[in-house]
N, CA and C atoms of all chains as a GROMACS GRO file, in nm:
protein
  645
    1MET      N    1  13.646   8.312  11.175
    1MET     CA    2  13.700   8.233  11.065
    1MET      C    3  13.829   8.298  11.013
    2ALA      N    4  13.933   8.217  10.999
    2ALA     CA    5  14.063   8.271  10.956
    2ALA      C    6  14.059   8.306  10.808
    3LYS      N    7  14.131   8.413  10.773
    3LYS     CA    8  14.137   8.454  10.632
    3LYS      C    9  14.218   8.351  10.555
    4THR      N   10  14.170   8.314  10.437
    4THR     CA   11  14.244   8.217  10.357
    4THR      C   12  14.333   8.287  10.254
    5ILE      N   13  14.291   8.408  10.212
    5ILE     CA   14  14.374   8.483  10.118
    5ILE      C   15  14.432   8.605  10.188
    6GLU      N   16  14.564   8.610  10.192
    6GLU     CA   17  14.630   8.724  10.255
    6GLU      C   18  14.708   8.799  10.148
    7ASN      N   19  14.739   8.924  10.177
    7ASN     CA   20  14.814   9.001  10.076
    7ASN      C   21  14.916   9.093  10.141
    8ASN      N   22  15.009   9.136  10.058
    8ASN     CA   23  15.116   9.226  10.106
    8ASN      C   24  15.106   9.364  10.041
    9ILE      N   25  14.989   9.402  10.002
    9ILE     CA   26  14.973   9.527   9.927
    9ILE      C   27  15.021   9.647  10.009
   10ARG      N   28  14.985   9.647  10.137
   10ARG     CA   29  15.025   9.760  10.222
   10ARG      C   30  15.177   9.777  10.222
   11ARG      N   31  15.247   9.663  10.242
   11ARG     CA   32  15.394   9.667  10.247
   11ARG      C   33  15.452   9.706  10.110
   12LEU      N   34  15.394   9.649  10.004
   12LEU     CA   35  15.443   9.680   9.869
   12LEU      C   36  15.422   9.827   9.835
   13ARG      N   37  15.311   9.882   9.878
   13ARG     CA   38  15.286  10.026   9.854
   13ARG      C   39  15.392  10.109   9.926
   14PHE      N   40  15.420  10.067  10.051
   14PHE     CA   41  15.520  10.139  10.131
   14PHE      C   42  15.656  10.135  10.063
   15GLU      N   43  15.688  10.017  10.008
   15GLU     CA   44  15.819  10.001   9.943
   15GLU      C   45  15.828  10.075   9.809
   16HIS      N   46  15.715  10.109   9.753
   16HIS     CA   47  15.713  10.184   9.626
   16HIS      C   48  15.682  10.331   9.654
   17LYS      N   49  15.772  10.394   9.726
   17LYS     CA   50  15.763  10.538   9.757
   17LYS      C   51  15.631  10.575   9.824
   18GLU      N   52  15.587  10.489   9.912
   18GLU     CA   53  15.462  10.513   9.985
   18GLU      C   54  15.348  10.550   9.892
   19MET      N   55  15.332  10.467   9.793
   19MET     CA   56  15.224  10.486   9.697
   19MET      C   57  15.089  10.488   9.770
   20THR      N   58  15.005  10.581   9.734
   20THR     CA   59  14.874  10.588   9.802
   20THR      C   60  14.778  10.487   9.740
   21GLN      N   61  14.670  10.460   9.814
   21GLN     CA   62  14.567  10.369   9.761
   21GLN      C   63  14.506  10.427   9.634
   22GLN      N   64  14.491  10.560   9.633
   22GLN     CA   65  14.432  10.627   9.516
   22GLN      C   66  14.521  10.609   9.393
   23GLU      N   67  14.652  10.621   9.413
   23GLU     CA   68  14.745  10.605   9.300
   23GLU      C   69  14.738  10.463   9.245
   24LEU      N   70  14.737  10.367   9.336
   24LEU     CA   71  14.728  10.227   9.293
   24LEU      C   72  14.595  10.203   9.221
   25ALA      N   73  14.489  10.256   9.279
   25ALA     CA   74  14.355  10.238   9.220
   25ALA      C   75  14.350  10.292   9.078
   26GLU      N   76  14.410  10.408   9.057
   26GLU     CA   77  14.408  10.469   8.923
   26GLU      C   78  14.487  10.384   8.823
   27GLN      N   79  14.594  10.322   8.871
   27GLN     CA   80  14.677  10.243   8.780
   27GLN      C   81  14.609  10.113   8.739
   28ILE      N   82  14.524  10.059   8.826
   28ILE     CA   83  14.461   9.930   8.792
   28ILE      C   84  14.313   9.947   8.753
   29GLY      N   85  14.265  10.071   8.754
   29GLY     CA   86  14.130  10.098   8.705
   29GLY      C   87  14.017  10.057   8.797
   30VAL      N   88  14.040  10.072   8.928
   30VAL     CA   89  13.931  10.049   9.024
   30VAL      C   90  13.924  10.171   9.117
   31THR      N   91  13.828  10.169   9.208
   31THR     CA   92  13.816  10.282   9.301
   31THR      C   93  13.909  10.263   9.421
   32ARG      N   94  13.935  10.374   9.492
   32ARG     CA   95  14.019  10.366   9.611
   32ARG      C   96  13.955  10.274   9.715
   33GLN      N   97  13.822  10.277   9.724
   33GLN     CA   98  13.751  10.194   9.821
   33GLN      C   99  13.773  10.045   9.793
   34THR      N  100  13.784  10.012   9.664
   34THR     CA  101  13.806   9.871   9.628
   34THR      C  102  13.948   9.829   9.667
   35VAL      N  103  14.045   9.916   9.644
   35VAL     CA  104  14.183   9.885   9.686
   35VAL      C  105  14.187   9.866   9.837
   36ASN      N  106  14.118   9.953   9.909
   36ASN     CA  107  14.114   9.942  10.055
   36ASN      C  108  14.052   9.809  10.099
   37ALA      N  109  13.941   9.772  10.031
   37ALA     CA  110  13.873   9.646  10.066
   37ALA      C  111  13.962   9.525  10.037
   38ILE      N  112  14.038   9.532   9.926
   38ILE     CA  113  14.130   9.423   9.892
   38ILE      C  114  14.240   9.415   9.998
   39GLU      N  115  14.295   9.531  10.030
   39GLU     CA  116  14.406   9.538  10.126
   39GLU      C  117  14.365   9.482  10.263
   40LEU      N  118  14.242   9.511  10.303
   40LEU     CA  119  14.195   9.464  10.434
   40LEU      C  120  14.145   9.320  10.430
   41GLY      N  121  14.147   9.259  10.311
   41GLY     CA  122  14.103   9.121  10.298
   41GLY      C  123  13.952   9.105  10.300
   42LYS      N  124  13.881   9.216  10.278
   42LYS     CA  125  13.734   9.208  10.279
   42LYS      C  126  13.678   9.173  10.142
   43TYR      N  127  13.761   9.189  10.041
   43TYR     CA  128  13.716   9.157   9.905
   43TYR      C  129  13.830   9.089   9.830
   44SER      N  130  13.797   8.977   9.767
   44SER     CA  131  13.897   8.907   9.686
   44SER      C  132  13.882   8.950   9.542
   45PRO      N  133  13.987   9.010   9.484
   45PRO     CA  134  13.973   9.062   9.347
   45PRO      C  135  13.971   8.950   9.244
   46SER      N  136  13.932   8.987   9.122
   46SER     CA  137  13.937   8.892   9.011
   46SER      C  138  14.084   8.865   8.976
   47LEU      N  139  14.106   8.761   8.900
   47LEU     CA  140  14.243   8.729   8.858
   47LEU      C  141  14.305   8.845   8.781
   48GLU      N  142  14.222   8.908   8.697
   48GLU     CA  143  14.271   9.018   8.615
   48GLU      C  144  14.326   9.132   8.702
   49VAL      N  145  14.247   9.171   8.802
   49VAL     CA  146  14.291   9.280   8.891
   49VAL      C  147  14.412   9.236   8.974
   50ALA      N  148  14.410   9.111   9.017
   50ALA     CA  149  14.523   9.059   9.095
   50ALA      C  150  14.654   9.068   9.015
   51PHE      N  151  14.646   9.026   8.887
   51PHE     CA  152  14.766   9.033   8.802
   51PHE      C  153  14.807   9.178   8.776
   52GLN      N  154  14.708   9.265   8.763
   52GLN     CA  155  14.740   9.407   8.741
   52GLN      C  156  14.813   9.466   8.861
   53ILE      N  157  14.770   9.427   8.981
   53ILE     CA  158  14.837   9.476   9.103
   53ILE      C  159  14.983   9.429   9.104
   54ALA      N  160  15.001   9.300   9.074
   54ALA     CA  161  15.137   9.245   9.071
   54ALA      C  162  15.221   9.317   8.966
   55GLU      N  163  15.159   9.347   8.853
   55GLU     CA  164  15.229   9.417   8.744
   55GLU      C  165  15.275   9.556   8.789
   56VAL      N  166  15.187   9.625   8.860
   56VAL     CA  167  15.221   9.760   8.908
   56VAL      C  168  15.344   9.755   8.998
   57PHE      N  169  15.350   9.655   9.085
   57PHE     CA  170  15.462   9.645   9.178
   57PHE      C  171  15.583   9.572   9.117
   58GLY      N  172  15.563   9.515   9.000
   58GLY     CA  173  15.674   9.446   8.933
   58GLY      C  174  15.719   9.321   9.004
   59VAL      N  175  15.624   9.250   9.062
   59VAL     CA  176  15.656   9.125   9.133
   59VAL      C  177  15.561   9.014   9.086
   60PRO      N  178  15.601   8.888   9.107
   60PRO     CA  179  15.509   8.779   9.071
   60PRO      C  180  15.382   8.783   9.159
   61LEU      N  181  15.278   8.720   9.110
   61LEU     CA  182  15.148   8.724   9.180
   61LEU      C  183  15.158   8.670   9.323
   62ASP      N  184  15.241   8.562   9.340
   62ASP     CA  185  15.249   8.501   9.473
   62ASP      C  186  15.324   8.586   9.575
   63LYS      N  187  15.386   8.694   9.526
   63LYS     CA  188  15.448   8.787   9.622
   63LYS      C  189  15.346   8.888   9.673
   64VAL      N  190  15.235   8.896   9.603
   64VAL     CA  191  15.129   8.991   9.643
   64VAL      C  192  15.022   8.917   9.724
   65PHE      N  193  14.978   8.804   9.671
   65PHE     CA  194  14.871   8.728   9.737
   65PHE      C  195  14.922   8.590   9.778
   66GLN      N  196  14.878   8.547   9.894
   66GLN     CA  197  14.910   8.412   9.940
   66GLN      C  198  14.780   8.342   9.980
   67TYR      N  199  14.769   8.221   9.937
   67TYR     CA  200  14.651   8.143   9.975
   67TYR      C  201  14.689   8.045  10.085
   68ASN      N  202  14.628   8.061  10.200
   68ASN     CA  203  14.656   7.971  10.313
   68ASN      C  204  14.547   7.865  10.320
   69LEU      N  205  14.588   7.742  10.299
   69LEU     CA  206  14.490   7.635  10.305
   69LEU      C  207  14.432   7.624  10.447
   70PRO      N  208  14.300   7.625  10.460
   70PRO     CA  209  14.244   7.611  10.594
   70PRO      C  210  14.273   7.472  10.649
   71LYS      N  211  14.308   7.470  10.779
   71LYS     CA  212  14.340   7.340  10.840
   71LYS      C  213  14.212   7.260  10.859
   72ARG      N  214  14.217   7.135  10.812
   72ARG     CA  215  14.099   7.048  10.828
   72ARG      C  216  14.100   6.986  10.966
   73SER      N  217  13.985   6.992  11.029
   73SER     CA  218  13.976   6.934  11.163
   73SER      C  219  13.969   6.782  11.153
   74ARG      N  220  14.046   6.718  11.237
   74ARG     CA  221  14.046   6.571  11.235
   74ARG      C  222  13.933   6.519  11.322
   75THR      N  223  13.864   6.421  11.268
   75THR     CA  224  13.753   6.364  11.346
   75THR      C  225  13.787   6.223  11.393
   76MET      N  226  13.328  10.874  10.220
   76MET     CA  227  13.219  10.800  10.155
   76MET      C  228  13.236  10.808  10.003
   77SER      N  229  13.224  10.694   9.935
   77SER     CA  230  13.247  10.691   9.791
   77SER      C  231  13.129  10.754   9.716
   78PHE      N  232  13.155  10.786   9.589
   78PHE     CA  233  13.051  10.846   9.505
   78PHE      C  234  12.932  10.752   9.492
   79ARG      N  235  12.960  10.624   9.474
   79ARG     CA  236  12.851  10.525   9.457
   79ARG      C  237  12.766  10.515   9.582
   80GLU      N  238  12.831  10.522   9.698
   80GLU     CA  239  12.753  10.515   9.823
   80GLU      C  240  12.665  10.639   9.839
   81LYS      N  241  12.724  10.755   9.807
   81LYS     CA  242  12.644  10.878   9.812
   81LYS      C  243  12.524  10.868   9.718
   82SER      N  244  12.551  10.813   9.599
   82SER     CA  245  12.445  10.798   9.500
   82SER      C  246  12.334  10.707   9.554
   83ALA      N  247  12.373  10.598   9.618
   83ALA     CA  248  12.274  10.506   9.676
   83ALA      C  249  12.194  10.576   9.787
   84TRP      N  250  12.261  10.656   9.868
   84TRP     CA  251  12.192  10.731   9.975
   84TRP      C  252  12.089  10.826   9.917
   85ILE      N  253  12.127  10.894   9.808
   85ILE     CA  254  12.034  10.989   9.744
   85ILE      C  255  11.913  10.915   9.690
   86SER      N  256  11.939  10.803   9.621
   86SER     CA  257  11.828  10.726   9.565
   86SER      C  258  11.736  10.676   9.675
   87LEU      N  259  11.797  10.629   9.785
   87LEU     CA  260  11.717  10.580   9.898
   87LEU      C  261  11.634  10.693   9.958
   88PHE      N  262  11.696  10.808   9.975
   88PHE     CA  263  11.628  10.924  10.033
   88PHE      C  264  11.507  10.964   9.947
   89CYS      N  265  11.529  10.975   9.817
   89CYS     CA  266  11.419  11.014   9.726
   89CYS      C  267  11.309  10.908   9.726
   90LEU      N  268  11.351  10.783   9.729
   90LEU     CA  269  11.252  10.674   9.727
   90LEU      C  270  11.171  10.669   9.856
   91VAL      N  271  11.236  10.698   9.969
   91VAL     CA  272  11.164  10.701  10.097
   91VAL      C  273  11.056  10.811  10.094
   92ILE      N  274  11.094  10.926  10.041
   92ILE     CA  275  10.997  11.037  10.030
   92ILE      C  276  10.880  10.995   9.940
   93PHE      N  277  10.914  10.938   9.824
   93PHE     CA  278  10.809  10.899   9.730
   93PHE      C  279  10.719  10.792   9.792
   94THR      N  280  10.780  10.693   9.857
   94THR     CA  281  10.701  10.585   9.918
   94THR      C  282  10.608  10.641  10.026
   95ALA      N  283  10.659  10.731  10.107
   95ALA     CA  284  10.578  10.791  10.213
   95ALA      C  285  10.460  10.868  10.153
   96LEU      N  286  10.486  10.946  10.049
   96LEU     CA  287  10.379  11.023   9.984
   96LEU      C  288  10.277  10.930   9.919
   97TRP      N  289  10.328  10.829   9.850
   97TRP     CA  290  10.239  10.733   9.782
   97TRP      C  291  10.152  10.659   9.883
   98LEU      N  292  10.215  10.616   9.993
   98LEU     CA  293  10.141  10.540  10.095
   98LEU      C  294  10.033  10.627  10.158
   99THR      N  295  10.067  10.750  10.189
   99THR     CA  296   9.970  10.844  10.247
   99THR      C  297   9.852  10.865  10.152
  100HIS      N  298   9.887  10.884  10.024
  100HIS     CA  299   9.784  10.906   9.922
  100HIS      C  300   9.696  10.783   9.905
  101ALA      N  301   9.759  10.667   9.898
  101ALA     CA  302   9.684  10.542   9.878
  101ALA      C  303   9.591  10.514   9.995
  102LEU      N  304   9.640  10.537  10.116
  102LEU     CA  305   9.556  10.511  10.235
  102LEU      C  306   9.441  10.612  10.243
  103ARG      N  307   9.470  10.735  10.203
  103ARG     CA  308   9.364  10.838  10.205
  103ARG      C  309   9.251  10.800  10.108
  104ILE      N  310   9.290  10.754   9.990
  104ILE     CA  311   9.190  10.712   9.891
  104ILE      C  312   9.113  10.590   9.942
  105GLU      N  313   9.187  10.497  10.004
  105GLU     CA  314   9.126  10.373  10.052
  105GLU      C  315   9.021  10.400  10.161
  106PHE      N  316   9.051  10.492  10.251
  106PHE     CA  317   8.963  10.512  10.367
  106PHE      C  318   8.870  10.633  10.355
  107PHE      N  319   8.910  10.731  10.277
  107PHE     CA  320   8.826  10.853  10.269
  107PHE      C  321   8.774  10.881  10.128
  108GLY      N  322   8.807  10.795  10.032
  108GLY     CA  323   8.760  10.815   9.896
  108GLY      C  324   8.848  10.914   9.821
  109ALA      N  325   8.819  10.924   9.691
  109ALA     CA  326   8.905  11.008   9.606
  109ALA      C  327   8.822  11.108   9.526
  110GLU      N  328   8.739  11.184   9.595
  110GLU     CA  329   8.656  11.281   9.524
  110GLU      C  330   8.743  11.398   9.475
  111ASN      N  331   8.714  11.443   9.357
  111ASN     CA  332   8.788  11.554   9.295
  111ASN      C  333   8.939  11.530   9.295
  112ASP      N  334   8.974  11.409   9.272
  112ASP     CA  335   9.115  11.375   9.276
  112ASP      C  336   9.151  11.297   9.150
  113ASN      N  337   9.269  11.325   9.096
  113ASN     CA  338   9.315  11.251   8.979
  113ASN      C  339   9.440  11.174   9.019
  114PRO      N  340   9.423  11.046   9.053
  114PRO     CA  341   9.538  10.969   9.104
  114PRO      C  342   9.654  10.960   9.006
  115MET      N  343   9.624  10.946   8.878
  115MET     CA  344   9.732  10.933   8.779
  115MET      C  345   9.813  11.062   8.768
  116LEU      N  346   9.742  11.174   8.769
  116LEU     CA  347   9.812  11.303   8.762
  116LEU      C  348   9.899  11.322   8.886
  117TRP      N  349   9.842  11.287   9.003
  117TRP     CA  350   9.918  11.298   9.128
  117TRP      C  351  10.041  11.209   9.122
  118PHE      N  352  10.022  11.084   9.077
  118PHE     CA  353  10.131  10.987   9.075
  118PHE      C  354  10.246  11.034   8.985
  119PHE      N  355  10.212  11.068   8.862
  119PHE     CA  356  10.319  11.105   8.768
  119PHE      C  357  10.379  11.242   8.801
  120GLY      N  358  10.299  11.330   8.857
  120GLY     CA  359  10.351  11.460   8.900
  120GLY      C  360  10.454  11.445   9.012
  121THR      N  361  10.417  11.365   9.112
  121THR     CA  362  10.508  11.341   9.224
  121THR      C  363  10.634  11.269   9.178
  122LEU      N  364  10.614  11.170   9.089
  122LEU     CA  365  10.728  11.093   9.037
  122LEU      C  366  10.824  11.185   8.961
  123ALA      N  367  10.769  11.273   8.879
  123ALA     CA  368  10.853  11.365   8.801
  123ALA      C  369  10.931  11.459   8.894
  124ALA      N  370  10.864  11.506   8.999
  124ALA     CA  371  10.930  11.597   9.094
  124ALA      C  372  11.045  11.526   9.165
  125LEU      N  373  11.020  11.401   9.204
  125LEU     CA  374  11.125  11.324   9.275
  125LEU      C  375  11.241  11.290   9.183
  126ILE      N  376  11.210  11.260   9.056
  126ILE     CA  377  11.318  11.231   8.959
  126ILE      C  378  11.404  11.356   8.940
  127ALA      N  379  11.337  11.472   8.930
  127ALA     CA  380  11.410  11.598   8.916
  127ALA      C  381  11.499  11.623   9.038
  128LEU      N  382  11.445  11.595   9.157
  128LEU     CA  383  11.523  11.612   9.280
  128LEU      C  384  11.645  11.519   9.281
  129GLU      N  385  11.621  11.394   9.240
  129GLU     CA  386  11.731  11.295   9.239
  129GLU      C  387  11.840  11.336   9.139
  130ILE      N  388  11.797  11.381   9.022
  130ILE     CA  389  11.896  11.426   8.922
  130ILE      C  390  11.975  11.545   8.977
  131GLY      N  391  11.903  11.638   9.038
  131GLY     CA  392  11.970  11.757   9.095
  131GLY      C  393  12.072  11.720   9.201
  132LEU      N  394  12.036  11.627   9.290
  132LEU     CA  395  12.130  11.585   9.395
  132LEU      C  396  12.249  11.510   9.337
  133HIS      N  397  12.222  11.429   9.233
  133HIS     CA  398  12.333  11.357   9.170
  133HIS      C  399  12.430  11.453   9.100
  134VAL      N  400  12.373  11.554   9.037
  134VAL     CA  401  12.459  11.655   8.972
  134VAL      C  402  12.546  11.725   9.077
  135THR      N  403  12.486  11.752   9.194
  135THR     CA  404  12.560  11.817   9.302
  135THR      C  405  12.679  11.734   9.348
  136ILE      N  406  12.656  11.604   9.371
  136ILE     CA  407  12.769  11.521   9.418
  136ILE      C  408  12.870  11.497   9.306
  137ALA      N  409  12.821  11.498   9.180
  137ALA     CA  410  12.915  11.482   9.067
  137ALA      C  411  13.005  11.604   9.054
  138ILE      N  412  12.952  11.720   9.085
  138ILE     CA  413  13.034  11.843   9.081
  138ILE      C  414  13.138  11.840   9.193
  139GLN      N  415  13.097  11.786   9.309
  139GLN     CA  416  13.190  11.779   9.423
  139GLN      C  417  13.306  11.683   9.397
  140SER      N  418  13.277  11.571   9.330
  140SER     CA  419  13.385  11.474   9.301
  140SER      C  420  13.372  11.429   9.156
  141PRO      N  421  13.416  11.515   9.063
  141PRO     CA  422  13.397  11.485   8.919
  141PRO      C  423  13.475  11.363   8.871
  142ARG      N  424  13.594  11.342   8.929
  142ARG     CA  425  13.675  11.229   8.884
  142ARG      C  426  13.607  11.095   8.916
  143GLU      N  427  13.554  11.085   9.037
  143GLU     CA  428  13.483  10.961   9.075
  143GLU      C  429  13.357  10.942   8.993
  144ALA      N  430  13.289  11.053   8.964
  144ALA     CA  431  13.164  11.046   8.889
  144ALA      C  432  13.186  10.993   8.748
  145LYS      N  433  13.303  11.028   8.690
  145LYS     CA  434  13.332  10.986   8.552
  145LYS      C  435  13.384  10.842   8.546
  146THR      N  436  13.437  10.795   8.659
  146THR     CA  437  13.494  10.660   8.661
  146THR      C  438  13.384  10.555   8.650
  147PRO      N  439  13.398  10.462   8.555
  147PRO     CA  440  13.296  10.357   8.546
  147PRO      C  441  13.300  10.265   8.668
  148LYS      N  442  13.191  10.195   8.693
  148LYS     CA  443  13.186  10.105   8.808
  148LYS      C  444  13.292   9.997   8.793
  149ASP      N  445  13.361   9.968   8.902
  149ASP     CA  446  13.460   9.860   8.895
  149ASP      C  447  13.393   9.729   8.935
  150GLU      N  448  13.474   9.622   8.938
  150GLU     CA  449  13.416   9.488   8.959
  150GLU      C  450  13.350   9.472   9.096
  151ARG      N  451  13.406   9.535   9.200
  151ARG     CA  452  13.347   9.523   9.332
  151ARG      C  453  13.212   9.596   9.338
  152GLU      N  454  13.207   9.712   9.275
  152GLU     CA  455  13.081   9.788   9.274
  152GLU      C  456  12.974   9.715   9.193
  153ARG      N  457  13.015   9.651   9.084
  153ARG     CA  458  12.918   9.573   9.005
  153ARG      C  459  12.868   9.453   9.086
  154LEU      N  460  12.958   9.393   9.162
  154LEU     CA  461  12.920   9.280   9.247
  154LEU      C  462  12.820   9.324   9.354
  155ILE      N  463  12.846   9.440   9.414
  155ILE     CA  464  12.754   9.495   9.514
  155ILE      C  465  12.616   9.518   9.451
  156ASP      N  466  12.613   9.574   9.331
  156ASP     CA  467  12.486   9.597   9.260
  156ASP      C  468  12.412   9.466   9.238
  157MET      N  469  12.486   9.364   9.196
  157MET     CA  470  12.423   9.236   9.167
  157MET      C  471  12.367   9.171   9.294
  158LYS      N  472  12.445   9.178   9.402
  158LYS     CA  473  12.398   9.119   9.529
  158LYS      C  474  12.272   9.190   9.577
  159ALA      N  475  12.273   9.323   9.567
  159ALA     CA  476  12.157   9.401   9.612
  159ALA      C  477  12.035   9.371   9.525
  160SER      N  478  12.056   9.357   9.395
  160SER     CA  479  11.945   9.328   9.304
  160SER      C  480  11.888   9.189   9.332
  161ARG      N  481  11.974   9.098   9.368
  161ARG     CA  482  11.927   8.962   9.397
  161ARG      C  483  11.837   8.962   9.520
  162VAL      N  484  11.878   9.033   9.623
  162VAL     CA  485  11.795   9.041   9.745
  162VAL      C  486  11.661   9.107   9.711
  163ALA      N  487  11.667   9.215   9.632
  163ALA     CA  488  11.545   9.289   9.596
  163ALA      C  489  11.453   9.202   9.510
  164PHE      N  490  11.512   9.116   9.429
  164PHE     CA  491  11.432   9.029   9.342
  164PHE      C  492  11.342   8.937   9.426
  165TYR      N  493  11.399   8.880   9.532
  165TYR     CA  494  11.319   8.791   9.618
  165TYR      C  495  11.206   8.868   9.685
  166VAL      N  496  11.235   8.990   9.728
  166VAL     CA  497  11.133   9.075   9.790
  166VAL      C  498  11.021   9.103   9.689
  167LEU      N  499  11.061   9.133   9.567
  167LEU     CA  500  10.962   9.162   9.462
  167LEU      C  501  10.877   9.040   9.430
  168MET      N  502  10.940   8.924   9.426
  168MET     CA  503  10.866   8.800   9.397
  168MET      C  504  10.762   8.773   9.506
  169ILE      N  505  10.802   8.788   9.631
  169ILE     CA  506  10.708   8.767   9.741
  169ILE      C  507  10.594   8.869   9.730
  170GLY      N  508  10.629   8.993   9.701
  170GLY     CA  509  10.527   9.098   9.685
  170GLY      C  510  10.432   9.067   9.572
  171ALA      N  511  10.484   9.013   9.461
  171ALA     CA  512  10.400   8.980   9.346
  171ALA      C  513  10.299   8.871   9.382
  172PHE      N  514  10.346   8.770   9.456
  172PHE     CA  515  10.255   8.661   9.495
  172PHE      C  516  10.151   8.711   9.595
  173VAL      N  517  10.193   8.798   9.686
  173VAL     CA  518  10.097   8.857   9.782
  173VAL      C  519   9.993   8.939   9.705
  174SER      N  520  10.038   9.012   9.603
  174SER     CA  521   9.946   9.093   9.522
  174SER      C  522   9.842   9.004   9.454
  175ILE      N  523   9.888   8.891   9.400
  175ILE     CA  524   9.794   8.797   9.337
  175ILE      C  525   9.696   8.745   9.442
  176GLY      N  526   9.750   8.721   9.561
  176GLY     CA  527   9.668   8.671   9.672
  176GLY      C  528   9.556   8.766   9.713
  177THR      N  529   9.574   8.896   9.689
  177THR     CA  530   9.470   8.993   9.729
  177THR      C  531   9.340   8.972   9.652
  178LEU      N  532   9.349   8.906   9.536
  178LEU     CA  533   9.228   8.879   9.458
  178LEU      C  534   9.132   8.788   9.533
  179HIS      N  535   9.187   8.712   9.627
  179HIS     CA  536   9.104   8.619   9.704
  179HIS      C  537   9.055   8.680   9.835
  180VAL      N  538   9.094   8.805   9.860
  180VAL     CA  539   9.049   8.873   9.983
  180VAL      C  540   8.912   8.936   9.956
  181PRO      N  541   8.812   8.908  10.042
  181PRO     CA  542   8.680   8.967  10.021
  181PRO      C  543   8.686   9.120  10.023
  182GLY      N  544   8.624   9.182   9.927
  182GLY     CA  545   8.622   9.329   9.921
  182GLY      C  546   8.735   9.389   9.842
  183ALA      N  547   8.836   9.309   9.812
  183ALA     CA  548   8.951   9.361   9.735
  183ALA      C  549   8.917   9.362   9.586
  184ASN      N  550   8.976   9.452   9.515
  184ASN     CA  551   8.951   9.460   9.371
  184ASN      C  552   9.083   9.481   9.296
  185ARG      N  553   9.071   9.514   9.167
  185ARG     CA  554   9.193   9.532   9.087
  185ARG      C  555   9.277   9.649   9.140
  186TYR      N  556   9.208   9.750   9.191
  186TYR     CA  557   9.279   9.867   9.244
  186TYR      C  558   9.366   9.824   9.364
  187THR      N  559   9.308   9.740   9.450
  187THR     CA  560   9.383   9.690   9.567
  187THR      C  561   9.507   9.613   9.522
  188MET      N  562   9.485   9.529   9.419
  188MET     CA  563   9.598   9.449   9.369
  188MET      C  564   9.706   9.540   9.310
  189ALA      N  565   9.663   9.640   9.234
  189ALA     CA  566   9.760   9.732   9.172
  189ALA      C  567   9.838   9.807   9.280
  190GLN      N  568   9.770   9.851   9.384
  190GLN     CA  569   9.838   9.922   9.493
  190GLN      C  570   9.937   9.830   9.565
  191CYS      N  571   9.893   9.707   9.585
  191CYS     CA  572   9.980   9.609   9.652
  191CYS      C  573  10.105   9.583   9.566
  192LEU      N  574  10.084   9.574   9.436
  192LEU     CA  575  10.197   9.551   9.346
  192LEU      C  576  10.292   9.672   9.346
  193MET      N  577  10.232   9.791   9.346
  193MET     CA  578  10.313   9.914   9.351
  193MET      C  579  10.396   9.918   9.480
  194GLY      N  580  10.330   9.882   9.590
  194GLY     CA  581  10.400   9.877   9.719
  194GLY      C  582  10.516   9.778   9.716
  195SER      N  583  10.492   9.666   9.650
  195SER     CA  584  10.598   9.564   9.640
  195SER      C  585  10.718   9.616   9.562
  196ILE      N  586  10.689   9.686   9.452
  196ILE     CA  587  10.798   9.741   9.370
  196ILE      C  588  10.878   9.843   9.451
  197LEU      N  589  10.806   9.931   9.520
  197LEU     CA  590  10.875  10.034   9.599
  197LEU      C  591  10.956   9.971   9.712
  198PHE      N  592  10.895   9.873   9.780
  198PHE     CA  593  10.965   9.808   9.891
  198PHE      C  594  11.089   9.734   9.840
  199ALA      N  595  11.077   9.669   9.724
  199ALA     CA  596  11.193   9.598   9.667
  199ALA      C  597  11.306   9.697   9.635
  200LEU      N  598  11.268   9.812   9.581
  200LEU     CA  599  11.370   9.913   9.549
  200LEU      C  600  11.436   9.968   9.677
  201LEU      N  601  11.353   9.987   9.780
  201LEU     CA  602  11.408  10.034   9.909
  201LEU      C  603  11.510   9.933   9.962
  202ILE      N  604  11.473   9.806   9.954
  202ILE     CA  605  11.564   9.700  10.000
  202ILE      C  606  11.691   9.700   9.916
  203ARG      N  607  11.675   9.722   9.785
  203ARG     CA  608  11.792   9.722   9.695
  203ARG      C  609  11.892   9.830   9.734
  204PHE      N  610  11.842   9.952   9.752
  204PHE     CA  611  11.934  10.062   9.786
  204PHE      C  612  11.992  10.045   9.927
  205ALA      N  613  11.907   9.998  10.019
  205ALA     CA  614  11.956   9.977  10.156
  205ALA      C  615  12.065   9.869  10.158
  206THR      N  616  12.045   9.764  10.078
  206THR     CA  617  12.146   9.658  10.071
  206THR      C  618  12.276   9.710  10.010
  207GLN      N  619  12.262   9.791   9.905
  207GLN     CA  620  12.381   9.852   9.843
  207GLN      C  621  12.462   9.931   9.946
  208ILE      N  622  12.391  10.013  10.024
  208ILE     CA  623  12.458  10.096  10.125
  208ILE      C  624  12.527  10.007  10.229
  209ALA      N  625  12.453   9.905  10.274
  209ALA     CA  626  12.510   9.815  10.376
  209ALA      C  627  12.636   9.746  10.324
  210LEU      N  628  12.633   9.701  10.198
  210LEU     CA  629  12.749   9.632  10.140
  210LEU      C  630  12.865   9.730  10.120
  211HIS      N  631  12.834   9.853  10.080
  211HIS     CA  632  12.941   9.952  10.064
  211HIS      C  633  13.006   9.980  10.200
  212ARG      N  634  12.924   9.991  10.302
  212ARG     CA  635  12.977  10.024  10.436
  212ARG      C  636  13.055   9.907  10.496
  213ARG      N  637  13.005   9.784  10.471
  213ARG     CA  638  13.072   9.667  10.526
  213ARG      C  639  13.212   9.649  10.468
  214ASP      N  640  13.224   9.679  10.339
  214ASP     CA  641  13.352   9.658  10.271
  214ASP      C  642  13.441   9.781  10.272
  215ALA      N  643  13.394   9.888  10.335
  215ALA     CA  644  13.470  10.014  10.328
  215ALA      C  645  13.603  10.004  10.400
   0.00000   0.00000   0.00000
């Protein structure tokens, strides 16, 4: 099944002086494991955490997360 | 491995030991009788020892990673807890109904029902911690 929510956290971390997952986690108040799970697309964060991540990187939310509508199969 | 996962492993480990001891004790009483034995003293004594062991192990991992130990659970960890508790709840409910069902088994008595209920509680807790570990590992 294709991922519907994708993110650019890895790239944004790299662009922000190679910020570590731990540093990002501390800034948004979650664990490093949660940041890793979000980054890998295994966990979709709450809106609050999503906005906090965008705030840390100083970009709008849609620059961090993208929602890809799943293609509907035609019958 | 995160602090929460280590904590779940410790709880599972202690619970496995307690369940094994309890099961051995319960089966011994069931098949060989309980002469000169005080089941309540045994139960609470073993429980206290296991709680002390669990606290000791938790203190050890908290010393190893104090920052993680002080950090409150985040939303993903709370979600994992809730999912694990939900699975354990169904196990407990099935165990409770099976325990009630033992009243209709010939030869069974209140003691049998109490043991069955105790087994259900322990099994539900085992499932809870095992599910927590599985969810932590899957999302790692």
